[in-house]
C-alpha positions, 0 to 999 in steps of 0.5 A, spaced: 283 368 630 278 372 634 281 371 641 288 370 644 290 367 650 296 369 654 300 368 661 297 373 666 297 375 673 290 373 673 289 366 676 294 367 681 290 373 683 284 369 683 286 363 686 289 368 692 282 371 693 284 377 691 278 377 686 270 379 688 266 374 685 262 378 680 256 374 680 249 379 682 247 377 690 241 381 689 234 378 690 231 373 685 229 376 679 221 377 678 221 374 671 219 367 672 223 365 666 230 367 668 234 362 672 234 363 679 241 364 682 243 363 690 249 367 693 254 362 693 261 364 691 264 362 684 267 355 685 275 355 686 277 354 679 281 358 674 280 364 670 280 364 663 282 370 659 282 372 652 282 378 648 286 381 642 294 380 642 298 386 646 303 389 641 307 394 646 312 391 652 309 391 659 311 396 663 315 391 668 318 389 662 321 395 660 323 397 667 328 390 666 330 393 660 332 399 662 335 397 668 337 390 670 341 393 677 334 394 680 330 389 676 329 384 681 329 376 680 322 376 679 321 372 672 317 377 667 312 371 665 306 369 669 302 363 670 299 359 664 291 361 665 286 355 663 285 356 656 277 356 654 275 354 647 271 358 642 265 353 644 266 355 651 266 362 650 260 361 645 255 358 651 256 364 656 256 371 656 263 374 654 266 380 651 267 382 644 271 388 645 272 394 649 272 402 646 275 406 650 273 412 646 281 415 645 279 421 641 273 423 645 276 422 652 283 425 650 280 432 648 276 432 655 282 431 659 286 435 655 291 429 653 290 429 645 297 432 645 300 426 647 304 422 642 301 415 644 294 417 643 296 417 636 297 410 632 305 411 631 311 407 631 316 405 636 324 406 635 324 399 632 319 400 627 313 396 631 307 399 629 303 401 636 296 402 637 294 408 640 293 409 647 288 412 652 291 418 657 286 421 662 287 425 668 284 422 675 278 425 678 275 426 672 270 421 668 272 418 662 267 414 657 268 406 655 263 402 651 263 395 653 260 390 647 258 383 649 256 377 645 249 377 647 244 383 651 247 384 657 242 383 663 243 385 670 238 380 673 242 374 670 249 377 668 254 378 673 260 383 671 266 387 674 271 392 671 278 391 674 284 396 674 291 394 676 297 397 675 304 394 677 307 386 677 303 385 684 297 388 684 293 388 691 288 393 693 291 394 700 296 398 697 291 401 691 294 398 685 288 393 684 281 397 684 274 392 682 268 396 680 261 393 679 257 398 675 250 396 677 252 398 684 251 404 687 256 404 692 263 408 691 269 403 690 274 402 696 279 407 694 275 412 691 274 410 684 267 410 681 263 407 675 256 409 673 252 405 667 251 411 662 247 407 657 245 400 655 243 399 648 242 392 645 249 388 646 253 394 648 254 397 655 256 405 656 260 406 662 263 412 666 269 411 669 272 416 675 279 414 677 280 417 684 282 423 685 288 421 689 289 414 685 296 412 683 299 415 677 301 411 671 300 405 666 294 401 668 291 395 665 283 394 664 280 388 664 272 385 664 270 379 668 263 376 666 260 370 669 253 366 668 252 359 669 260 357 668 264 355 674 270 358 672 271 366 670 272 369 664 276 375 663 277 380 657 284 383 657 284 390 654 290 389 650 293 397 651 295 401 657 290 406 660 295 411 662 292 416 669 296 422 670 295 428 676 289 432 675 290 440 676 284 441 673 280 437 679 278 441 685 279 434 689 286 433 686 292 437 691 295 439 684 289 443 682 290 450 680 284 454 678 287 459 673 286 457 666 292 461 663 297 458 668 295 451 666 296 453 659 303 455 660 305 450 666 302 444 664 300 445 656 306 448 654 312 444 651 317 449 649 319 455 653 325 459 655 331 458 662 334 464 664 341 465 664 348 470 665 347 474 671 343 479 674 345 485 670 345 481 663 340 476 663 339 472 657 335 466 655 336 459 653 330 456 649 328 449 651 324 444 648 321 441 654 318 435 649 313 432 654 308 430 649 313 427 644 314 419 643 316 415 649 316 421 653 311 419 658 312 411 658 320 413 660 317 418 666 313 413 669 319 408 668 323 413 673 317 413 678 318 406 678 325 405 678 326 410 684 322 405 688 326 398 686 322 398 679 316 396 683 309 400 684 309 404 690 302 406 691 303 411 697 308 414 694 306 414 686 300 417 689 302 423 693 304 429 689 309 431 695 313 424 694 312 424 687 316 431 686 321 429 691 322 422 688 323 426 680 328 430 684 332 424 686 331 420 680 334 425 675 341 426 677 345 419 678 349 421 684 347 415 688 341 411 684 343 410 677 338 416 675 338 420 668 343 425 668 350 426 670 352 432 673 358 435 671 362 442 673 369 440 671 370 443 664 372 436 662 367 433 657 370 428 653 366 422 655 360 425 653 356 431 651 357 438 653 351 441 657 351 447 653 349 441 648 342 440 650 337 444 647 331 440 650 329 434 655 326 429 650 333 427 647 336 426 654 330 421 656 331 418 649 338 417 650 337 414 657 332 409 653 338 408 648 343 407 654 339 402 657 338 405 663 345 408 663 345 415 665 347 420 660 353 424 660 353 431 662 348 436 664 348 442 669 343 446 673 339 448 667 339 441 664 337 438 670 331 444 671 329 443 663 328 435 665 324 436 672 319 441 668 319 436 662 317 430 667 313 434 672 308 437 666 308 430 663 305 427 669 300 432 670 304 437 675 304 444 674 311 446 674 316 451 671 323 453 671 326 458 676 333 462 675 336 465 682 341 470 680 347 470 685 345 464 688 348 462 694 350 454 696 351 454 703 354 448 705 353 448 713 347 451 714 349 457 716 345 462 713 352 465 711 357 465 705 364 465 708 370 467 704 377 467 707 382 469 703 390 472 704 394 477 702 399 474 696 406 477 694 403 483 690 398 486 695 393 483 693 388 477 696 388 470 694 382 466 696 384 460 701 381 454 698 381 449 703 377 454 708 372 456 702 367 451 703 360 455 701 360 459 694 355 464 690 354 461 682 352 467 677 345 463 677 342 457 679 336 454 676 331 450 679 324 448 679 317 450 682 311 445 682 304 447 685 300 443 690 297 443 697 300 442 703 296 439 707 302 437 711 304 443 712 297 448 713 293 452 708 298 458 708 303 454 705 299 452 699 302 454 692 308 454 689 313 449 692 321 449 690 324 443 688 331 442 685 334 435 681 341 438 681 346 434 686 348 439 691 347 436 698 344 430 701 337 430 703 334 424 707 340 421 705 340 422 698 341 427 693 334 431 692 331 437 694 324 439 696 318 440 695 320 447 700 314 452 700 316 458 697 311 461 702 315 459 708 321 460 705 319 468 704 317 468 712 324 464 714 320 458 717 326 453 716 323 448 721 318 445 715 319 440 710 323 439 705 330 443 705 326 450 707 333 452 710 337 450 704 333 454 699 333 460 704 340 460 704 340 460 696 336 467 696 337 470 702 344 469 705 349 474 707 356 474 704 362 475 708 369 476 706 374 474 711 382 476 711 386 471 715 392 476 718 395 470 722 393 463 724 388 465 730 387 473 727 381 474 721 379 481 719 372 481 716 373 486 710 366 486 707 359 484 709 353 484 704 346 483 706 342 484 699 347 481 694 344 474 694 338 472 691 337 477 685 332 478 679 329 471 681 325 469 674 321 464 670 317 465 664 311 469 663 305 465 663 303 466 656 302 459 654 306 461 647 314 459 645 320 464 646 321 469 641 326 474 643 333 475 643 337 471 647 343 474 649 340 480 652 332 483 651 328 477 654 325 482 658 318 481 655 318 474 656 321 474 663 317 475 670 320 477 676 318 473 682 323 475 687 318 478 691 315 471 692 321 469 695 323 475 700 321 481 702 325 488 699 332 488 702 332 492 708 325 492 710 322 490 717 319 484 713 325 481 711 329 482 717 323 479 721 324 473 716 332 473 717 331 473 724 326 467 724 331 463 719 337 464 723 333 461 729 334 455 726 341 456 723 343 458 730 347 464 728 347 471 730 347 476 724 348 482 728 355 480 730 357 480 722 357 486 720 363 490 718 365 497 721 368 499 715 365 506 713 371 510 710 370 509 703 366 505 698 369 501 692 364 500 686 365 497 680 362 501 674 357 497 669 360 496 662 355 491 659 353 488 652 361 487 650 361 482 644 367 476 645 373 478 642 372 486 643 376 490 648 373 493 655 374 497 660 374 496 667 372 502 671 372 503 679 369 508 683 372 510 689 368 514 694 370 517 701 365 517 706 368 520 711 371 528 712 377 526 714 383 525 709 384 518 706 389 516 702 389 509 697 396 507 698 395 501 693 388 500 689 389 493 685 385 491 680 384 484 677 381 480 672 379 472 672 375 468 668 371 464 672 365 458 671 358 460 673 358 456 679 363 462 682 370 458 681 375 462 679 379 458 673 385 463 671 388 470 672 387 474 666 390 481 667 392 486 673 393 493 674 396 497 680 394 504 682 398 507 688 397 513 692 390 516 690 389 522 695 382 523 697 383 529 701 376 533 699 370 533 702 365 527 704 362 524 698 369 525 694 370 521 688 375 518 683 374 514 677 380 509 675 380 505 668 384 499 666 383 497 659 383 489 657 384 487 650 381 481 647 387 477 645 389 478 653 383 474 655 380 469 649 386 464 651 383 464 658 375 464 656 371 458 658 364 456 657 359 461 659 364 467 657 363 469 665 369 473 668 370 477 675 373 484 677 376 484 683 378 491 687 383 490 693 384 497 696 389 499 702 388 505 706 394 509 708 392 512 714 389 506 718 391 500 715 385 498 713 383 493 707 377 494 702 375 488 697 369 489 692 368 484 686 363 483 681 362 479 675 360 480 668 359 476 662 361 477 654 356 477 649 356 471 644 353 471 637 346 468 636 345 463 631 340 465 626 336 461 622 331 460 615 326 456 614 323 456 607 316 459 607 313 453 603 315 448 608 311 442 609 309 437 614 313 431 613 317 434 607 324 435 608 327 442 606 333 446 607 334 449 613 340 455 613 344 456 619 348 462 620 352 467 625 358 471 625 365 469 628 368 475 632 374 472 634 381 474 631 382 466 630 379 460 626 374 456 630 375 449 630 372 442 632 365 445 630 358 442 631 351 443 630 346 439 634 338 441 632 332 440 637 325 439 633 327 436 627 326 428 625 334 427 624 337 429 631 344 426 630 350 431 631 353 434 625 361 435 624 362 441 621 369 444 618 373 450 621 369 457 621 375 462 619 376 468 623 372 474 623 367 471 618 360 470 617 359 463 617 353 459 613 350 452 613 344 448 610 342 442 613 336 438 610 332 437 616 324 433 616 319 435 621 313 431 622 308 436 626 304 441 622 302 448 625 306 452 630 313 449 631 320 451 633 327 448 631 333 450 636 340 449 635 347 449 639 353 451 635 360 448 639 367 449 637 374 448 641 374 456 642 367 458 643 362 454 646 354 454 647 353 459 641 344 458 640 339 460 637 332 458 635 326 460 630 319 459 630 315 458 624 308 455 621 309 448 617 303 446 612 300 440 612 
């Protein structure tokens, strides 16, 4: 059957007076044969809809399937429209077909990489037709074919775009275009006739550069002599994205190289470790993969109670803020559960994930229930994926020695007390702040018309649930330029991000209940080596554990001026005004000694290492260190101490030479001593406490480092082909003196995405495993993987290769 009639919203809208009559209201034609028409409105009847059947579920049906708790009580069915017969259609002008020219338009709009622009199958095996993906503010071309030549003198036509279940012009979700009128539509959309040829009409449609992004429906209404309108419903979604190539869109980014990286690159790296030992985690952002774009649109609607919020889904400022809110599940049943406890028995370890698409697909499989578990780099990878999928330039940013200031004081306070051995222990109930080895957030690019031109550009956003902002767990967008200036008065969450990169670290010793001594103050330890991937548009291809400098861009100077300079101090003073803290009163007067912990990097997990402590005399008078205690702890990357590994005490260290005299003290830590205490990421802390005999002053110094883990190595056959299974060989060396148990391997970038359970890996051995995989993508490709075990977690790696057709 040529036409299928469906239940739609169009009759309801028409009866409510939402539609404008498409009958031309110009002067009578000069052609005496043509019928003369008057400016009378179309009789108020029903609107008959027709067109090919829709295969894909409607967006609001998907919203209900992925989140019944927020779906509301509305039915998914619309009213039954008047059904026109074939004979009725044959009497009047009507649309036979609409060609949205997917290949041509997607190439011009740089959207050909989206999976939905090709014929494919969904997760249930249903074949889906290609869909058009375009960017707002840029024209796309369609051809409408009628059953007879279209004559503007006697035929009326409207092109109608709607989004959401209840569209209306007042909230920018319903747009009506009349191509033969030169006036611009109410919401900035434009339509222009490009060519009239026989029974076909070719039109150029330009969505407003500030229109709502999401899945739009296209229809064409026609009328001639009938008392009812005929409405052809195009069966597939028109997906409209933000447009960083359009000067009128506030996400406009002029540099083509940056756009290739921050919008079009679907592979990257997220930096981790600590500021001295920077490593990389390859990440498959996968913004073009099957189903990802649809889920991203769903998340925007879900954040607004499964409705299309015209104001907030058109404004990149609000879109970016929504993304940071809906990707965590702290207060709104979002995508990912954050977990820093070390207990991941109810889900996947955060180190399991190597890409975003798997997480989003798991969220869909869960029918909208959150995925377990993630930590900051996983949240950041998701944010990059969603932003790039929607057309917003975005990048993951890693801040090493990242402060978490819970009270907006711009200081990170640690309170300690003496223990029975003479060392110092934290008082947990008084230590609300923390310094993470690293923390990963995001930057998005946009103009900030709400703040002024000086704050255009990169904006910091963060989906990791840390502190409430406006009553929900979200963060940003905070202008990076404002952060550098210390202007913490502007929206959104600028003071919090300023503290992350520029807070002071202060260590206190509680001598008595009401007597505290400041032991240590550091103004330049927080916010080091702020890093992002170099914008080269390529996949990451360096060693993971160390040696990532080729692909790392240091952007610290975009967040703060060089430590100690006048500009940096002025920014701190500006920020302190909003925090109401006088930093000048928070400076330690301890100047007798300097304690330094000398670096010893590159230690492979399981190897012995030596802690070297350097003591330097800064005064002319004799000083004796009556007791110096070196303690080693395992810790999480968030700064939380997990367990005490070992300690060693040095006594009566005499410094009676000239100012500048140094002594280096060493303490060896055996592999068998620390390995049983290791936690994920193999992070450790060394803490040195020194007591001066002459004046009773206590000095404290701490530093963190991480042990190197082996990298996964991959081998792919040289003759591997697209869509054909091949053997992938994965290997690494177990450097521990005992077997690895409860082993598993997870791969990203292959068709089979289930976790592979493996047998135990013997101690001090080379491990090799072959798995049959299929990759349905020709050209340049990357497979990444993560190996996990009970004794050693997060052994990761990747391979870049080319697949032949």
